[in-house]
N, C-alpha and C positions, 0 to 999 in steps of 0.2 A: 158514368162523372170517371173520371180518372183520377185514380187515387196515388201520394207518393208510396214509393218501391224504393229499396239501399240502391244507387247510381241513378236515380232519374237525375231530369236535366229540371229545373225549379225556375220558374220567374216570380218573385217575389216581394213583401216589402215587410221587411222585418226590423225589429228593436231590439235592443239588449241594455238592459240598467239595471243599476245596482243600485246599496240603498243612500248614495250623492248623486242618485236621477241616470239617466241615459251615457253610454257609452258610445254609441253606437245608434243610429233612426235612418231609415230610408222613406219613412212617412215624409209625404208631405215633398222629395222630390224622385228621381228617374227610379224603379224599381232595380234590384240584385238580380243577378241570372248568377246561376254556380249549381255545379253537380254536385247530388249526395258524395261522398266517400273519397273525394280528393283532398280533404283535410282545410277547405274552406272557413268550416265550420264546425265546432267543438263537435268530438262524439256525444256529449250528451245530447245537445242543443240537437243535435241529425237523429236521435232516437224519439223528438217530439213529435217529430214533422214524420216518420214512417208513420202511413193510414191515414193519414188527413186526406180529404178531397181538395182536388180544386176547386177554387172558387171558397175556400174555407177560411176565418179568420178568427183565431184563438190564442189564448193567452196563458203560459205555462211559469210558474212558480220551480225554482230549481233551488233546494237548497246549498248552503255554504260551502263552497270548493267541489260540487259536483260538474259545475260548467267549463271552467279553467284550474282546475286541480286546487292544490291547497298552495298559498304564499312558500317560494323556497327562497329562504337568505340566501344560498350560493348565488340565486340569482341576480342578488345586489354586486356591482362590481366598479373601480376605479379603470378609469381609460385613460390613459396619459396622454397628453396635449400633445405629444409627436405623431402617436396615433392616431389621432382625430385628424390632424392633419393632414397625413399621408391619403385619407380616408374622403376630404372635404375639402372645402374652402379655409385656410390657416386664419384669415381674419374675423371667421363669422364668431360671434359671442355671446356664452348660452348662461340661464337664468336657471335656479330652482324651477320647478315645472316646465320645462321645455322636456317637447318631446324629439329624441335624436334619431334619427333614419341614419343608420347603419347600411352596411351593404356583408350577405352572406360568404363564409369564404369561399363558394367558390365563384362569387363575383354576380351567381343570376336572379341572385334577389335581394330581398331589405328585412331586417326587423327593428323591432325601435325599443328604446327606452328611456325611461323619466331620469332625469336631471334632478337627482337627490340634492348634488350637495358643488358646487364650484370649488374645488386649492386657488390658490393664491398666485400658483405655477400653471394655473390650469387644467388641469386636471380636473375631470368629472366621475363622481361619484352617480352612476345610472341603474335605477333597477329593470329590469328584462320581464320580470313578471308580466303577466296581464293586467289591465290594467282591474281585470275583476275579478283575480282567485284572491280563493280563500273566501269569496263574497257570495252571501246568497243575489239568485240572478233573475229577472223576468225577463222574459222570452216573449214578447207576440210578434205572431207571425196573418200577413193577410195571404194564400197562397195565389195568382192571379194565373199561372198556367203550370201543367206538368206535361215533362215528356216523357 
């Protein structure tokens, strides 16, 4: 039986949930494929996979802050409307709770922020913390394939 090692390529179903429920789940849809050590999962979550055998189905409880760190107040920032307009659709309207995708500074990727507040001038107060930062996390995994 093949076991998960650092750098393994995996096909799996997984679920990450906090106290309010699921944040992401591939169960019931197409499985995910990823390589350990590339930052696709947090290091604490990846650690739980090491040593599992292909075909395993397991659930792990991670204490508050272990999976995605503590909430960082510096990750809550105002973004001016003119900046938003330069990165996307100037006619886009935002509401509290919306998730806004923004390009990384190098333009090669994206990151997300949750809208906490919208000012009259259109500026947004965004929370760039991971949604599960500072919370206990349930990580469920079903390993389909290990290479």
